[in-house]
C-alpha positions as CSV (number, residue, x, y, z in Angstrom):
1,M,-4.7,-22.8,22.2
2,K,-4.0,-20.1,19.6
3,K,-1.0,-17.8,20.0
4,K,-1.9,-14.1,20.3
5,I,-0.4,-11.5,18.0
6,L,-0.7,-7.8,18.8
7,I,-0.6,-5.7,15.6
8,L,0.1,-2.0,15.6
9,A,-1.3,-0.6,12.4
10,Y,-2.2,3.0,11.7
11,D,-4.0,2.3,8.4
12,F,-6.9,-0.1,8.6
13,P,-10.4,-0.5,7.2
14,P,-12.7,1.2,6.7
15,Y,-10.0,3.4,5.4
16,N,-9.3,2.2,1.9
17,S,-5.5,2.1,1.4
18,I,-2.9,-0.5,0.4
19,G,-1.3,0.2,3.8
20,G,-4.6,-0.8,5.5
21,Q,-5.2,-3.9,3.4
22,R,-1.9,-5.5,4.5
23,P,-2.6,-5.7,8.3
24,Y,-6.3,-6.4,7.5
25,S,-5.2,-9.6,5.7
26,W,-3.3,-10.8,8.8
27,Y,-6.4,-10.0,10.9
28,K,-8.6,-11.9,8.5
29,Y,-6.4,-15.0,7.9
30,F,-4.3,-15.5,11.0
31,R,-7.0,-17.6,12.7
32,D,-6.7,-20.1,9.8
33,N,-3.1,-20.5,10.9
34,D,-3.7,-20.9,14.7
35,L,-2.9,-17.3,15.5
36,Y,-5.3,-14.8,17.2
37,P,-4.9,-11.2,16.0
38,I,-5.4,-8.1,18.2
39,V,-5.2,-5.0,16.0
40,V,-4.6,-1.5,17.6
41,T,-5.4,1.2,15.1
42,R,-7.1,4.6,14.9
43,H,-10.8,5.4,14.2
44,W,-11.3,5.9,10.5
45,D,-14.3,7.6,9.1
46,I,-15.5,6.1,5.8
47,D,-15.6,9.3,3.7
48,I,-11.9,10.0,3.1
49,K,-12.1,11.8,-0.2
50,N,-9.0,14.0,-0.1
51,P,-5.8,14.6,2.0
52,V,-7.6,17.1,4.3
53,D,-10.2,14.4,5.2
54,Y,-7.3,12.3,6.4
55,I,-6.4,14.8,9.1
56,R,-9.9,15.6,10.4
57,P,-10.6,14.5,14.0
58,S,-12.4,11.1,14.1
59,I,-16.1,11.3,14.7
60,C,-15.8,8.8,17.5
61,Q,-13.6,10.3,20.3
62,E,-13.6,7.2,22.5
63,T,-11.5,4.1,22.5
64,T,-13.6,1.1,21.3
65,V,-13.0,-2.6,21.4
66,E,-14.6,-4.9,18.8
67,D,-14.5,-8.7,19.0
68,T,-15.3,-10.5,15.7
69,E,-15.0,-14.0,14.2
70,F,-11.4,-13.0,13.1
71,G,-10.0,-11.4,16.2
72,T,-10.1,-8.2,18.2
73,V,-9.8,-4.6,16.9
74,I,-9.0,-1.7,19.3
75,R,-9.7,1.7,17.8
76,I,-8.4,4.9,19.3
77,P,-9.6,8.4,18.6
78,F,-7.7,10.7,16.4
79,K,-7.1,14.4,17.1
80,P,-5.2,16.6,14.7
81,N,-2.0,18.4,15.8
82,L,-1.5,22.1,15.6
83,R,-0.3,22.0,12.0
84,D,-3.3,20.0,10.9
85,R,-5.7,22.3,12.8
86,L,-4.3,25.2,10.9
87,I,-5.2,23.5,7.6
88,L,-8.7,22.5,8.8
89,K,-9.4,26.1,10.0
90,Y,-7.7,28.2,7.3
91,G,-7.2,25.9,4.3
92,L,-4.0,24.9,2.4
93,E,-3.2,28.4,1.1
94,R,-2.6,30.2,4.4
95,F,0.2,29.9,7.0
96,T,2.3,27.8,4.7
97,L,5.7,28.8,6.2
98,L,4.4,28.2,9.8
99,R,3.0,24.8,8.7
100,K,6.4,23.8,7.1
101,F,8.1,24.8,10.4
102,L,5.7,22.7,12.4
103,T,6.1,19.7,10.0
104,V,9.9,19.8,10.5
105,F,9.5,20.4,14.3
106,F,7.2,17.3,14.7
107,L,9.5,15.2,12.6
108,L,12.5,16.1,14.7
109,T,10.8,15.7,18.1
110,E,8.2,12.9,17.8
111,F,10.7,10.1,18.4
112,Y,12.0,11.9,21.5
113,I,9.0,13.6,23.1
114,S,5.8,11.5,22.8
115,N,3.6,14.5,23.5
116,F,4.4,15.8,20.0
117,D,3.1,12.6,18.4
118,N,-0.7,12.5,17.8
119,R,-0.5,8.7,17.3
120,K,0.7,8.0,20.8
121,Q,-2.7,6.8,21.9
122,I,-2.0,3.6,19.8
123,F,0.9,3.0,22.2
124,S,-1.2,3.8,25.2
125,A,-4.0,1.5,24.1
126,A,-1.6,-1.3,23.4
127,K,0.1,-0.9,26.7
128,K,-3.3,-1.0,28.5
129,Y,-4.2,-4.2,26.7
130,L,-0.9,-5.8,27.6
131,K,-1.3,-5.0,31.3
132,Q,-4.4,-7.3,31.3
133,N,-3.6,-9.8,28.6
134,K,-0.7,-11.9,27.5
135,V,0.4,-11.9,23.9
136,D,3.1,-14.0,22.2
137,A,4.4,-11.5,19.6
138,I,4.0,-7.9,18.4
139,I,4.0,-6.7,14.8
140,A,4.4,-3.1,13.8
141,T,3.7,-2.2,10.2
142,G,5.0,1.1,8.9
143,E,4.6,3.8,7.9
144,P,4.3,5.6,10.2
145,F,7.5,4.3,11.6
146,I,6.9,5.7,15.0
147,L,4.9,2.4,15.5
148,F,8.3,0.6,15.3
149,K,9.4,2.6,18.4
150,Y,6.2,1.8,20.2
151,A,6.6,-1.9,19.4
152,S,10.2,-1.9,20.6
153,L,9.2,-0.2,23.9
154,L,6.4,-2.7,24.5
155,S,8.7,-5.6,23.6
156,K,11.3,-4.4,26.1
157,Y,8.9,-3.7,28.9
158,Y,6.9,-7.0,28.6
159,Q,9.6,-9.2,27.2
160,I,7.7,-10.0,24.0
161,P,9.4,-10.5,20.6
162,W,8.5,-7.9,18.0
163,I,8.5,-7.9,14.2
164,A,9.2,-4.9,12.0
165,D,7.1,-4.9,8.8
166,Y,8.2,-2.4,6.1
167,R,5.7,-1.4,3.4
168,D,8.2,1.2,2.2
169,G,11.8,2.3,3.0
170,W,12.3,4.4,6.1
171,S,15.7,6.3,5.9
172,S,16.0,4.7,2.5
173,N,12.7,6.1,1.2
174,Y,12.9,7.5,-2.3
175,N,10.9,10.6,-1.4
176,L,13.1,11.8,1.5
177,S,15.7,14.5,1.2
178,R,19.4,13.7,2.0
179,L,19.1,15.5,5.3
180,E,16.0,13.5,6.3
181,R,17.7,10.3,5.4
182,R,20.7,11.1,7.6
183,F,18.4,12.1,10.4
184,Y,16.3,8.9,10.3
185,A,19.2,6.5,9.6
186,G,20.5,6.4,13.2
187,I,17.0,6.3,14.7
188,E,16.0,3.4,12.4
189,K,19.0,1.3,13.2
190,N,18.7,1.8,16.9
191,I,15.1,0.7,17.0
192,V,14.9,-2.0,14.3
193,N,18.1,-3.8,15.5
194,K,16.0,-4.8,18.5
195,A,13.4,-6.6,16.4
196,S,13.3,-10.4,16.2
197,F,13.1,-10.3,12.4
198,I,12.1,-8.0,9.6
199,T,9.5,-8.5,6.8
200,S,8.9,-6.4,3.7
201,V,6.8,-6.4,0.5
202,S,9.3,-7.1,-2.3
203,R,12.5,-8.8,-3.1
204,E,14.2,-5.5,-3.8
205,F,13.3,-4.1,-0.3
206,V,14.4,-7.3,1.4
207,E,17.8,-7.1,-0.3
208,G,18.1,-3.5,0.8
209,F,17.2,-4.3,4.4
210,K,19.7,-7.1,4.6
211,K,22.4,-4.6,3.8
212,L,21.1,-2.2,6.4
213,F,20.7,-4.9,9.1
214,P,23.2,-7.7,8.2
215,Q,22.6,-9.5,11.6
216,K,18.9,-9.7,11.1
217,N,16.7,-12.2,9.2
218,V,14.7,-10.4,6.6
219,F,11.8,-12.2,4.8
220,E,9.6,-11.2,1.8
221,I,5.9,-11.3,2.6
222,K,4.2,-9.9,-0.5
223,N,1.0,-8.0,-0.6
224,G,-1.6,-9.8,-2.7
225,Y,-5.3,-10.0,-3.5
226,F,-8.2,-11.2,-1.4
227,P,-9.3,-14.4,-3.1
228,E,-13.0,-14.2,-1.9
229,L,-13.4,-10.9,-3.8
230,F,-12.6,-12.7,-7.1
231,S,-14.1,-16.1,-6.6
232,S,-17.4,-15.3,-8.4
233,I,-16.5,-12.1,-10.3
234,D,-17.9,-11.9,-13.9
235,V,-16.3,-10.2,-16.8
236,Q,-18.3,-7.1,-17.6
237,E,-16.1,-5.1,-20.0
238,N,-17.1,-1.8,-21.5
239,E,-18.2,-1.7,-25.1
240,H,-15.5,0.9,-25.8
241,F,-11.9,-0.1,-25.5
242,T,-11.1,1.0,-21.9
243,I,-7.7,1.4,-20.2
244,S,-7.4,1.9,-16.5
245,F,-4.9,2.7,-13.7
246,A,-5.7,2.6,-10.0
247,G,-3.9,4.2,-7.1
248,T,-1.1,6.6,-6.6
249,L,1.1,7.8,-9.4
250,Y,4.6,8.5,-8.2
251,S,6.9,11.2,-9.7
252,Y,9.3,8.6,-11.0
253,Q,6.7,6.5,-12.8
254,P,6.9,7.5,-16.5
255,I,3.2,8.2,-17.3
256,E,4.4,10.7,-19.9
257,L,6.0,7.8,-21.9
258,F,2.6,6.1,-22.1
259,A,0.9,9.3,-23.0
260,E,3.2,9.8,-26.0
261,G,2.3,6.3,-27.4
262,F,-1.3,6.6,-26.4
263,R,-1.7,9.9,-28.1
264,R,-0.7,8.5,-31.5
265,F,-3.0,5.5,-30.9
266,A,-6.0,7.7,-29.9
267,N,-5.6,9.8,-33.0
268,V,-6.7,6.7,-35.0
269,N,-9.0,5.2,-32.4
270,N,-10.7,8.0,-30.6
271,T,-13.6,6.0,-29.2
272,C,-11.5,4.5,-26.4
273,K,-11.7,5.5,-22.8
274,L,-8.9,6.2,-20.2
275,I,-9.6,6.0,-16.5
276,F,-7.4,7.0,-13.5
277,V,-9.1,5.7,-10.4
278,G,-8.4,7.8,-7.3
279,S,-6.1,10.3,-8.9
280,K,-8.2,13.3,-7.7
281,F,-7.2,12.4,-4.1
282,Y,-3.8,14.0,-4.9
283,P,-4.3,17.3,-6.7
284,E,-0.7,17.5,-8.0
285,Q,-1.1,14.0,-9.4
286,A,-4.4,15.0,-11.1
287,K,-2.7,18.0,-12.7
288,R,0.1,15.9,-14.0
289,I,-2.3,13.5,-15.7
290,E,-4.3,16.4,-17.1
291,K,-1.1,17.9,-18.6
292,A,0.0,14.6,-20.1
293,F,-3.4,13.6,-21.6
294,G,-5.4,16.8,-21.6
295,S,-5.7,17.2,-25.4
296,I,-6.3,13.6,-26.4
297,Q,-9.2,12.8,-28.7
298,C,-10.9,10.3,-26.4
299,E,-12.6,10.2,-23.0
300,L,-10.3,10.9,-20.0
301,I,-11.8,10.2,-16.6
302,Q,-10.2,10.9,-13.2
303,T,-12.0,9.9,-10.0
304,E,-12.0,10.6,-6.3
305,R,-10.7,7.9,-4.0
306,L,-13.1,5.0,-4.3
307,S,-13.8,1.9,-2.1
308,H,-11.9,-1.3,-3.0
309,Q,-15.0,-2.9,-4.4
310,E,-15.8,0.2,-6.6
311,T,-12.2,0.2,-7.8
312,L,-12.4,-3.5,-8.7
313,K,-15.6,-2.9,-10.6
314,I,-14.0,-0.3,-12.8
315,L,-10.9,-2.4,-13.4
316,N,-13.0,-5.4,-14.3
317,S,-14.8,-3.3,-16.9
318,S,-11.5,-2.5,-18.6
319,Q,-9.6,-4.3,-21.3
320,L,-6.1,-3.2,-20.3
321,L,-4.6,-2.1,-16.9
322,L,-1.6,0.2,-16.6
323,L,1.5,-0.5,-14.5
324,P,4.1,2.3,-14.8
325,A,7.4,1.3,-13.2
326,S,11.1,2.4,-12.8
327,A,14.3,0.4,-13.2
328,E,16.1,3.0,-11.0
329,K,13.5,2.7,-8.2
330,P,12.0,-0.8,-8.4
331,Q,9.3,-1.9,-6.1
332,T,6.3,-4.2,-6.2
333,Y,3.2,-2.1,-6.3
334,A,0.3,-3.9,-4.6
335,K,-2.1,-3.1,-7.4
336,V,-0.5,-5.7,-9.6
337,F,-2.0,-8.5,-7.6
338,D,-5.6,-7.3,-8.1
339,Y,-4.7,-6.9,-11.8
340,L,-3.6,-10.5,-11.9
341,A,-6.7,-11.8,-10.1
342,L,-9.0,-10.0,-12.5
343,Q,-7.1,-11.8,-15.3
344,K,-6.8,-8.6,-17.4
345,Y,-3.9,-7.8,-19.7
346,I,-1.3,-5.7,-17.9
347,L,0.9,-3.1,-19.7
348,L,4.2,-2.6,-17.8
349,F,6.3,0.4,-18.8
350,E,9.2,0.6,-18.5
351,D,10.9,-2.8,-17.7
352,D,11.8,-2.5,-14.1
353,K,14.3,-5.4,-14.5
354,A,13.1,-6.6,-11.2
355,S,10.1,-8.2,-9.5
356,L,7.3,-6.6,-11.6
357,S,8.7,-7.8,-14.9
358,E,9.4,-11.2,-13.4
359,I,5.7,-11.4,-12.3
360,I,4.4,-10.4,-15.7
361,K,6.7,-12.9,-17.5
362,T,6.1,-15.9,-15.2
363,T,2.3,-15.4,-15.1
364,N,2.2,-14.6,-18.9
365,S,-0.2,-11.8,-17.9
366,G,0.8,-8.9,-20.1
367,Y,3.2,-6.8,-22.1
368,I,6.4,-5.0,-21.2
369,C,7.2,-1.8,-23.2
370,N,10.2,0.4,-23.1
371,T,9.4,3.0,-25.8
372,S,6.4,4.9,-26.9
373,I,6.4,3.0,-30.2
374,D,6.2,-0.3,-28.4
375,I,3.2,1.1,-26.4
376,E,1.5,2.4,-29.5
377,N,1.9,-1.0,-31.3
378,T,0.7,-3.0,-28.3
379,L,-2.4,-0.8,-28.0
380,H,-3.2,-1.3,-31.7
381,M,-2.9,-5.0,-31.3
382,L,-5.1,-5.2,-28.2
383,Y,-7.6,-2.9,-29.7
384,N,-7.9,-5.1,-32.8
385,Q,-8.4,-8.1,-30.6
386,H,-11.2,-6.2,-28.8
387,L,-12.9,-5.4,-32.0
388,E,-12.8,-9.1,-33.1
389,R,-14.2,-10.1,-29.7
390,N,-11.6,-12.8,-29.6
391,N,-12.4,-15.4,-26.9
392,S,-8.7,-15.6,-26.0
393,F,-8.6,-11.9,-25.1
394,R,-7.7,-12.8,-21.5
395,P,-4.3,-13.8,-20.2
396,K,-3.9,-17.2,-18.8
397,S,-1.9,-16.7,-15.6
398,N,-1.0,-18.8,-12.6
399,F,-1.5,-16.2,-9.9
400,E,-2.7,-18.2,-6.9
401,L,0.6,-17.8,-5.1
402,Y,-0.1,-14.0,-4.9
403,S,-3.3,-14.2,-2.8
404,R,-3.1,-12.5,0.6
405,K,-4.3,-15.7,2.2
406,T,-1.2,-17.6,0.9
407,Q,1.1,-14.7,1.9
408,T,-0.4,-14.6,5.4
409,K,0.2,-18.4,5.7
410,L,3.9,-17.8,4.9
411,F,4.0,-15.0,7.4
412,A,2.4,-17.2,10.1
413,Q,5.0,-19.9,9.4
414,K,7.9,-17.4,10.0
415,I,6.2,-16.3,13.3
416,K,6.0,-19.9,14.5
417,E,9.6,-20.5,13.6
418,L,10.5,-17.5,15.9
419,W,9.0,-19.3,18.9
420,I,10.8,-22.6,17.9
421,A,14.1,-20.7,17.7
422,N,13.5,-19.1,21.1
423,T,12.9,-22.5,22.8
424,D,16.0,-24.1,21.4
């Protein structure tokens, strides 16, 4: 009989995000590893085109339960809090000070007073399920890290081991202020110390969590690509030399470095095309790109957030895929795995001296550039290959290890080892 795994996941399809793809891979592949997943998430409406759509009340305002060939999905309704209701009614330009105050207020109180957390229904739905059903382990994947608290409470009440899965740092998150880091540090240690073990997406994060929690086992479970999406994909590249980037552009990723080299390249080869998939979802990100590339002599395209399939179609039509990185803040961006599966050349800049450069080197899947001159020269080389229609204009990479199916199998093995350890 399959062991049952309760998964607390805020992001989940149909919402298209990296955060949603990770628990979806467990939901999809756990049954191949003798585990039965029960996912508790929120109702997501398909048309999430901007950050305001993210906070709209869900169309369905009832809890639903769906049983499929993969497992069970329990979806709870979403209702915006007071801060979000102000945005929905008056827009982003009004009541900014009041909204900032409410943001801080909710951050300070949600871990202590559940009524101030508008995700508490995930906890309630999970608790209701556990009253009527036995499960063998609980996984909480964060962010939001309030799910760690809920998993810990459920674990204590029902005597079920729980696993803390980090997609990003919590108190160690690069984007937090020093005050926020201090505030969350104590909460994080108090909650996560009660987990049976910890998982995270990259070697760098694993090393950091081992220092934060020296008594805990911490394992790397990478993100990856869904192999079935690429099993029969055909190469359909644009006639014009096309360079693409998909996803979020962080402040510490040096897109300006690429723009400097690309500008000189485009002055000579102005028929090329540059695409940023999903950049319009974050207006500040779109403005930054426009500032860096606005006057180039070639076609610049920025899109709204697209479905995973639509994104893959654009990436598959490109000759080169961009992977900006930082040696000071290294992390393994999930987009690299889709890049690998498409067997497109990848341009990594700068060398992160960590997992990304290691992946590029071991799979022989691209180029690592540290200066704008390196970038310019690499673009000229690849452009000339494109013009020659060279049959070898595709990297030959061994990327099968990075499928989500393989990574889920590794995760399932760690979960099974947990039960073995508990019976010794």
